[in-house]
NUVEX-122284 format. One record per residue (C-alpha): y negated, x, z negated; residue number from 1; residue in one letter. Coordinates in steps of 0.05 Angstrom, whole numbers, plus 32768, in hexadecimal, padded with zeros to 4 digits. Layout:
BEGIN
{{Y,X,Z},NUM,"a"}
...
This chain:
BEGIN
{{910A,7F41,84DA},1,"m"}
{{9146,7F32,84AE},2,"f"}
{{911D,7F01,8484},3,"l"}
{{9104,7EDE,84C3},4,"l"}
{{914B,7ED8,84DD},5,"a"}
{{9162,7EBC,849A},6,"l"}
{{912A,7E89,849A},7,"l"}
{{913B,7E76,84E1},8,"s"}
{{9184,7E6A,84D0},9,"q"}
{{9170,7E41,8493},10,"a"}
{{9141,7E17,84BD},11,"a"}
{{9179,7E0C,84F0},12,"s"}
{{91A9,7DF7,84B9},13,"l"}
{{9177,7DC6,849B},14,"v"}
{{9169,7DA9,84E0},15,"a"}
{{91B4,7DA1,84ED},16,"t"}
{{91BF,7D7F,84AB},17,"l"}
{{9185,7D50,84B8},18,"f"}
{{91A1,7D3D,84FC},19,"i"}
{{91E6,7D30,84DF},20,"l"}
{{91C9,7D06,84A7},21,"l"}
{{919F,7CDF,84D9},22,"l"}
{{91DB,7CD2,8507},23,"l"}
{{9206,7CBC,84CD},24,"w"}
{{91CF,7C8E,84B3},25,"a"}
{{91C4,7C6F,84F8},26,"l"}
{{920F,7C63,8501},27,"v"}
{{9215,7C45,84BC},28,"y"}
{{91D8,7C19,84C5},29,"h"}
{{91ED,7BFE,8509},30,"v"}
{{9236,7BF2,84F3},31,"s"}
{{9228,7BD0,84B0},32,"t"}
{{91E1,7BB3,84AF},33,"t"}
{{91D0,7B6C,84C1},34,"q"}
{{9187,7B5F,84CF},35,"m"}
{{9174,7B15,84C6},36,"p"}
{{9144,7AF9,84FA},37,"a"}
{{9111,7AE3,84C6},38,"g"}
{{910C,7B23,849E},39,"i"}
{{90C7,7B42,849A},40,"g"}
{{90B7,7B7C,84CB},41,"q"}
{{9100,7B88,84E1},42,"p"}
{{90F3,7BC9,8507},43,"l"}
{{90D1,7BE7,84CA},44,"k"}
{{910B,7BD0,849E},45,"v"}
{{913D,7BF2,84CC},46,"r"}
{{9117,7C34,84CB},47,"i"}
{{9110,7C34,8480},48,"l"}
{{9158,7C20,8476},49,"h"}
{{9170,7C5A,84A0},50,"v"}
{{9144,7C88,8477},51,"c"}
{{9160,7C6C,8436},52,"s"}
{{91A7,7C77,844E},53,"i"}
{{9196,7CBF,845D},54,"m"}
{{9178,7CC9,8418},55,"v"}
{{91B4,7CAB,83F5},56,"y"}
{{91E5,7CD4,841F},57,"c"}
{{91BF,7D14,8411},58,"l"}
{{91BF,7D06,83C7},59,"g"}
{{9209,7CF6,83C7},60,"y"}
{{921A,7D37,83EC},61,"v"}
{{91F0,7D61,83BD},62,"l"}
{{920F,7D3E,8381},63,"w"}
{{9255,7D4C,839B},64,"q"}
{{9241,7D95,83A2},65,"l"}
{{922A,7D95,835A},66,"g"}
{{91E2,7DA6,836D},67,"l"}
{{91C1,7D69,834E},68,"c"}
{{91CD,7D25,832D},69,"g"}
{{91E8,7CEC,8356},70,"r"}
{{91A5,7CC8,835C},71,"f"}
{{9176,7D04,8357},72,"a"}
{{9160,7D02,83A0},73,"v"}
{{9156,7CB7,83A0},74,"l"}
{{912E,7CBA,8360},75,"r"}
{{9103,7CF2,837A},76,"m"}
{{90F3,7CCA,83B9},77,"l"}
{{90E5,7C89,8394},78,"v"}
{{90BA,7CAA,8360},79,"d"}
{{909A,7CDB,8391},80,"g"}
{{9064,7CAF,83AD},81,"f"}
{{902C,7CBB,837B},82,"p"}
{{8FFD,7C81,8374},83,"s"}
{{8FB2,7C89,8370},84,"r"}
{{8F9B,7C7F,8329},85,"k"}
{{8F72,7C40,8322},86,"d"}
{{8F2D,7C53,8307},87,"p"}
{{8F24,7C0D,82E9},88,"s"}
{{8F5E,7C18,82B8},89,"l"}
{{8F6E,7C42,827B},90,"f"}
{{8FB4,7C5C,8286},91,"v"}
{{8FDB,7C7E,824E},92,"k"}
{{9022,7C98,8248},93,"d"}
{{903E,7C8F,8203},94,"t"}
{{907C,7C79,81DD},95,"y"}
{{9090,7C38,81BB},96,"f"}
{{90BB,7C58,8186},97,"n"}
{{90E8,7C84,81B2},98,"t"}
{{90DE,7C5E,81F3},99,"v"}
{{90AD,7C7B,8227},100,"p"}
{{907A,7C49,8240},101,"v"}
{{903A,7C49,8269},102,"r"}
{{9001,7C1C,8252},103,"v"}
{{8FCD,7C01,8283},104,"y"}
{{8F8D,7BE5,8265},105,"q"}
{{8F50,7BCC,828C},106,"p"}
{{8F11,7BF4,827C},107,"k"}
{{8EE4,7BB6,827D},108,"v"}
{{8ED8,7B9E,8236},109,"s"}
{{8EFB,7B5B,822B},110,"p"}
{{8EDC,7B1D,820C},111,"s"}
{{8F19,7B17,81DF},112,"g"}
{{8F62,7B2C,81D9},113,"p"}
{{8F83,7B37,821C},114,"r"}
{{8FC6,7B20,8236},115,"k"}
{{8FFE,7B52,8233},116,"g"}
{{9033,7B5F,8268},117,"v"}
{{9073,7B86,8258},118,"l"}
{{9092,7B9E,8299},119,"f"}
{{90DA,7BB7,82A5},120,"f"}
{{90E3,7BDA,82E8},121,"h"}
{{911B,7BD1,831B},122,"g"}
{{914A,7C03,833B},123,"g"}
{{9190,7BEB,832A},124,"g"}
{{918E,7C0F,82E8},125,"g"}
{{9198,7C51,830C},126,"t"}
{{9153,7C61,8329},127,"f"}
{{910C,7C48,8325},128,"g"}
{{90DB,7C5C,82EF},129,"s"}
{{9096,7C52,82D2},130,"i"}
{{907B,7C7E,830B},131,"d"}
{{909C,7C56,8342},132,"s"}
{{907B,7C16,832A},133,"y"}
{{9037,7C35,831D},134,"e"}
{{9015,7C0D,8354},135,"s"}
{{9034,7BCB,833D},136,"v"}
{{901F,7BD2,82F5},137,"c"}
{{8FD9,7BEB,8306},138,"s"}
{{8FCF,7BB0,8334},139,"y"}
{{8FE7,7B7E,8300},140,"m"}
{{8FBB,7B9B,82CA},141,"a"}
{{8F7D,7B9C,82F5},142,"r"}
{{8F85,7B58,8317},143,"e"}
{{8F9B,7B32,82D9},144,"s"}
{{8F6E,7B57,82A8},145,"d"}
{{8FAC,7B61,827C},146,"a"}
{{8FC9,7B9B,8255},147,"v"}
{{9008,7BAF,827B},148,"v"}
{{903F,7BD9,825B},149,"v"}
{{9072,7BF8,828A},150,"s"}
{{90B3,7C0B,8267},151,"v"}
{{90D9,7C4B,8279},152,"g"}
{{911F,7C39,8263},153,"y"}
{{9159,7C69,826B},154,"r"}
{{9182,7C69,82AC},155,"l"}
{{91CC,7C6E,82C0},156,"a"}
{{91F8,7C93,82CC},157,"p"}
{{91DA,7CC1,8297},158,"e"}
{{91D2,7C87,8267},159,"h"}
{{91FF,7C4A,826D},160,"h"}
{{91F6,7C03,8254},161,"y"}
{{91DF,7BF0,8220},162,"p"}
{{91AE,7C2A,821C},163,"a"}
{{917D,7C07,824B},164,"q"}
{{9180,7BC6,8224},165,"w"}
{{9174,7BEB,81E3},166,"n"}
{{9136,7C0D,8201},167,"d"}
{{9119,7BCC,821D},168,"c"}
{{9126,7BA8,81DB},169,"t"}
{{9105,7BE0,81B4},170,"t"}
{{90C8,7BDF,81E1},171,"a"}
{{90C1,7B93,81DF},172,"a"}
{{90C6,7B91,8193},173,"e"}
{{9092,7BC8,818B},174,"y"}
{{9060,7BA7,81BB},175,"f"}
{{9068,7B62,819B},176,"l"}
{{905D,7B80,8156},177,"k"}
{{9023,7BAC,8169},178,"n"}
{{9001,7B83,81A0},179,"a"}
{{8FBF,7B7C,817B},180,"e"}
{{8FB8,7BC8,8179},181,"g"}
{{8FB5,7BC6,81C6},182,"f"}
{{8F82,7B8E,81C7},183,"g"}
{{8FB8,7B5B,81D9},184,"v"}
{{8FC2,7B15,81BF},185,"d"}
{{900A,7B18,81A3},186,"p"}
{{9014,7ACF,81B6},187,"t"}
{{9004,7ADD,81FF},188,"c"}
{{9035,7B12,8214},189,"i"}
{{905B,7B0C,8256},190,"v"}
{{909F,7B2C,8260},191,"l"}
{{90AA,7B41,82A8},192,"s"}
{{90DE,7B67,82D1},193,"g"}
{{90F3,7B78,8317},194,"d"}
{{913C,7B76,832E},195,"s"}
{{9166,7B94,82F6},196,"i"}
{{9127,7B91,82CC},197,"g"}
{{912B,7B46,82D7},198,"g"}
{{916B,7B3F,82B0},199,"v"}
{{914D,7B68,8278},200,"m"}
{{9112,7B39,8277},201,"t"}
{{913E,7AFB,8277},202,"a"}
{{916B,7B17,8240},203,"f"}
{{912F,7B2A,8215},204,"l"}
{{910E,7AE6,821E},205,"a"}
{{914E,7AC6,8206},206,"q"}
{{9157,7AF5,81CB},207,"e"}
{{910E,7AF2,81B5},208,"l"}
{{9110,7AA6,81B7},209,"s"}
{{9141,7AAA,817C},210,"k"}
{{9116,7ADA,8153},211,"r"}
{{90EB,7AC1,811A},212,"k"}
{{90CC,7B04,8109},213,"d"}
{{90A8,7B0F,814B},214,"l"}
{{9076,7AE9,8176},215,"p"}
{{9096,7AC1,81AE},216,"k"}
{{9088,7AD9,81F5},217,"p"}
{{9056,7AAD,821A},218,"r"}
{{907D,7AB1,825C},219,"a"}
{{90B0,7AD8,8284},220,"q"}
{{90A9,7AF1,82CC},221,"v"}
{{90EA,7AFE,82F2},222,"l"}
{{90E4,7B21,8336},223,"v"}
{{9123,7B22,8361},224,"s"}
{{914C,7B22,8321},225,"p"}
{{9196,7B30,8315},226,"f"}
{{91AC,7AFA,82E5},227,"l"}
{{91F7,7AF1,82E7},228,"q"}
{{9237,7B19,82F1},229,"g"}
{{9269,7AE1,82FA},230,"l"}
{{9262,7AD3,8344},231,"d"}
{{9251,7B09,8377},232,"f"}
{{925F,7ADB,83B1},233,"n"}
{{9226,7AA9,83A9},234,"l"}
{{9205,7A8F,83E9},235,"l"}
{{91D1,7AC6,83E7},236,"s"}
{{9206,7AFC,83DE},237,"y"}
{{922B,7AE2,841B},238,"q"}
{{91EE,7AD9,8447},239,"e"}
{{91D0,7B1C,8436},240,"n"}
{{920E,7B45,842D},241,"r"}
{{91F6,7B7B,845E},242,"w"}
{{91AB,7B72,845B},243,"v"}
{{9180,7BB0,844A},244,"p"}
{{916F,7BCC,8419},245,"f"}
{{91A1,7BB3,83E6},246,"v"}
{{91E3,7B9A,8403},247,"s"}
{{9217,7B75,83DB},248,"q"}
{{9243,7BB4,83D1},249,"s"}
{{9206,7BE0,83C4},250,"d"}
{{91EF,7BB3,838C},251,"f"}
{{9234,7BAF,836B},252,"l"}
{{923D,7BFA,836D},253,"h"}
{{91FA,7C05,834D},254,"l"}
{{9208,7BCF,8319},255,"l"}
{{924C,7BEC,8305},256,"f"}
{{9230,7C33,8302},257,"i"}
{{91FB,7C17,82D4},258,"y"}
{{922C,7BF2,82A7},259,"i"}
{{926B,7C1D,82A9},260,"s"}
{{9287,7C5E,82C5},261,"k"}
{{92C4,7C37,82DE},262,"n"}
{{92B7,7C22,8325},263,"m"}
{{92FC,7C03,8331},264,"s"}
{{92E2,7BBE,831F},265,"a"}
{{92B3,7BB8,835B},266,"v"}
{{92E6,7B9D,838C},267,"e"}
{{9304,7B6E,8359},268,"i"}
{{92BE,7B53,8349},269,"a"}
{{92B1,7B48,8393},270,"l"}
{{92F2,7B20,8396},271,"a"}
{{92DB,7AF8,835A},272,"e"}
{{931A,7B0C,8334},273,"s"}
{{92F5,7B24,82F6},274,"h"}
{{92E8,7AE1,82D6},275,"i"}
{{931D,7ABC,82AD},276,"p"}
{{9328,7A76,82C9},277,"e"}
{{9311,7A52,828B},278,"e"}
{{92CF,7A78,828C},279,"k"}
{{92C6,7A6B,82D6},280,"r"}
{{92D0,7A20,82CB},281,"t"}
{{929F,7A1F,8291},282,"k"}
{{9266,7A3D,82B9},283,"y"}
{{9274,7A22,82FE},284,"q"}
{{9241,79EA,82F7},285,"r"}
{{920A,7A1E,82EE},286,"w"}
{{9222,7A4A,8328},287,"l"}
{{922E,7A10,8358},288,"n"}
{{9211,7A18,839E},289,"a"}
{{91F7,79D1,8399},290,"d"}
{{91C1,79EC,8369},291,"n"}
{{91A2,7A16,83A0},292,"v"}
{{9168,79F3,83C4},293,"p"}
{{9181,79D3,8404},294,"k"}
{{9150,79F9,8430},295,"e"}
{{916C,7A3C,8417},296,"l"}
{{91B6,7A2D,841D},297,"k"}
{{91E2,7A55,844B},298,"a"}
{{91CF,7A4B,8493},299,"k"}
{{9216,7A5A,84AB},300,"g"}
{{925C,7A54,8490},301,"f"}
{{9263,7A5B,8444},302,"y"}
{{92A7,7A73,842C},303,"q"}
{{92C1,7A5E,83E8},304,"e"}
{{92E6,7A9B,83CE},305,"f"}
{{932B,7A93,83B0},306,"q"}
{{9344,7AB6,8372},307,"l"}
{{936E,7AF4,8380},308,"s"}
{{93B7,7AF0,836D},309,"s"}
{{93BC,7B3A,835D},310,"c"}
{{93CC,7B4E,8314},311,"p"}
{{938C,7B5E,82EF},312,"l"}
{{93A7,7B7D,82AE},313,"d"}
{{936A,7B93,8287},314,"n"}
{{9334,7B80,82B8},315,"i"}
{{9319,7B48,828C},316,"h"}
{{930D,7B7B,8255},317,"t"}
{{92ED,7BAC,8286},318,"l"}
{{92BE,7B77,82A1},319,"i"}
{{92AE,7B54,825F},320,"k"}
{{926A,7B73,8259},321,"t"}
{{9250,7B59,829B},322,"i"}
{{925F,7B11,8288},323,"t"}
{{923A,7B12,8246},324,"g"}
{{91F7,7AEF,8242},325,"t"}
{{91D1,7B31,823C},326,"n"}
{{91E8,7B43,8283},327,"i"}
{{91F1,7AFB,829A},328,"s"}
{{91B8,7AD3,8278},329,"p"}
{{91C1,7A9B,82AB},330,"l"}
{{91FE,7A83,8284},331,"i"}
{{91DD,7A7F,8240},332,"a"}
{{91E6,7A3F,8219},333,"d"}
{{91B6,7A05,8225},334,"d"}
{{919C,7A0C,81DE},335,"a"}
{{9184,7A53,81EF},336,"v"}
{{9167,7A40,8233},337,"i"}
{{913F,7A07,8215},338,"q"}
{{9118,7A38,81E8},339,"q"}
{{9101,7A64,8222},340,"l"}
{{90B7,7A6D,8233},341,"p"}
{{9095,7A59,8274},342,"d"}
{{90B5,7A7F,82AE},343,"t"}
{{90A1,7A9A,82F2},344,"f"}
{{90D9,7AAC,8323},345,"i"}
{{90CF,7AD1,8365},346,"l"}
{{9108,7AD0,8398},347,"t"}
{{910F,7AEE,83DD},348,"c"}
{{9135,7ACC,8416},349,"e"}
{{915C,7B0A,842C},350,"y"}
{{9172,7B22,83E8},351,"d"}
{{91B9,7B21,83CB},352,"v"}
{{9199,7B0E,8388},353,"l"}
{{9172,7AD3,83A4},354,"r"}
{{91A1,7A9E,8388},355,"d"}
{{91A3,7ABD,8342},356,"d"}
{{9159,7AAC,833D},357,"g"}
{{9162,7A67,835D},358,"l"}
{{919C,7A54,832F},359,"l"}
{{9175,7A6B,82F2},360,"y"}
{{9139,7A43,8309},361,"k"}
{{9165,7A04,830B},362,"k"}
{{9182,7A12,82C6},363,"r"}
{{913E,7A1B,82A7},364,"l"}
{{9122,79DC,82C8},365,"e"}
{{915E,79B3,82B2},366,"d"}
{{9150,79CA,826B},367,"n"}
{{9106,79B9,826B},368,"g"}
{{90E9,79FF,8276},369,"v"}
{{90AB,7A02,82A1},370,"k"}
{{90BA,7A2C,82DF},371,"v"}
{{908C,7A46,8316},372,"s"}
{{90AF,7A61,8354},373,"w"}
{{909A,7A8D,838E},374,"c"}
{{90C9,7A97,83C9},375,"h"}
{{90BB,7ACC,83FE},376,"l"}
{{90DC,7AB2,843E},377,"k"}
{{90DA,7AF5,8463},378,"e"}
{{90E6,7B20,8425},379,"g"}
{{9120,7B4B,8410},380,"f"}
{{9133,7B6F,83D0},381,"h"}
{{9100,7BA3,83B8},382,"g"}
{{90C0,7B7A,83BC},383,"v"}
{{909F,7B9F,8382},384,"f"}
{{90BD,7BE4,838D},385,"l"}
{{909F,7BE6,83D3},386,"l"}
{{905A,7BCD,83BF},387,"f"}
{{901F,7BF7,83D6},388,"n"}
{{904A,7C32,83ED},389,"r"}
{{9025,7C43,842D},390,"l"}
{{9055,7C38,8468},391,"f"}
{{908A,7C1C,8439},392,"l"}
{{905F,7BE0,8429},393,"n"}
{{906C,7B9B,8446},394,"f"}
{{903E,7B5F,8448},395,"a"}
{{906B,7B35,841D},396,"f"}
{{9067,7B69,83E5},397,"c"}
{{901D,7B5A,83DC},398,"q"}
{{9029,7B0F,83DD},399,"r"}
{{9060,7B15,83AA},400,"g"}
{{9037,7B3E,8379},401,"l"}
{{8FFA,7B11,8383},402,"d"}
{{9024,7AD5,8371},403,"s"}
{{9038,7AF7,832F},404,"v"}
{{8FF0,7B09,8320},405,"v"}
{{8FD9,7AC2,832F},406,"s"}
{{900E,7AA8,82FF},407,"y"}
{{8FFA,7AD7,82C7},408,"i"}
{{8FB0,7AC4,82D1},409,"n"}
{{8FC3,7A7B,82CB},410,"g"}
{{8FE5,7A81,8288},411,"l"}
């Protein structure tokens, strides 16, 4: 009887906590979220956004109580949808030096060396994994008849920048040097990445273009990429400031957790007070709103933000990392951009990072780089992470991944 009573009390407590979390998530969603009229399946987006708020809040509370890591619950949920293993593929977990990777190889015997795809997952540098992108990498390997390597780089806050960059660089160097051992043509390797993985891809493409000791990548694929840390009030940031699932403030908090333990810079970055005036002037031509296609410019009022007059002291030193070309490859010199391989860029209409991709597209085209572009008009951030996840899946996710596969097949 005592045990039954104890279980009953525990069940009541869990139910109460669930209701409180649900109420808080509903209030937060209604008071802060803006749902654009053209976004895909808006009711489904609302339901999933409320659930994601509950997950984040639960994880935050448990972290504050010292019961788990800050992102443990979120990681468990994102990685906890096991994908069915594709019987047409050989799948192997291994290491490229010290970096964990998962290799996907079609079982059908090829007529010659295959293309290779090196994939860097998204998740803001704080969550996401090889497991959470299992469906994406399996689909790419099967549909493009390519060897796909998914890289399991280290995550923040346990491992801060540049640990992730070091892991991705190590994996890329290993694959390029040993491609033939995987049945891959070393001159036909595609670098690809989603979200924060996109900036790793862009950075590596730039760095490898300078190397004489390694084969040059055949192409780069950037999916909803983060590409610059100078202006967090671009048109897309303003239009989609409160759009699920990654708002403007959500993205900046994840980014600064990823780069530094010091979160005091977030508000200053939002106010655009982190960039010295001479640096702002130098790069303004590349971050100009006139470079965004006319059909995608702000539909309403666009506010030009003014520099804050508050004293900044050491903020330029604190923020120096985020304005380097490894975090902001969009501002690399023309001489570097001109050496880049063919590029595919996927953007989503309702994504704070939309204009990063569009501005990079313009820079590449201005420097003679061949660019293919796919724009998902009803899409939002997370196009790959949501792919083939039962009720989490959206129609535009399939279209987005199919556009990438079609591009790889056409190389």
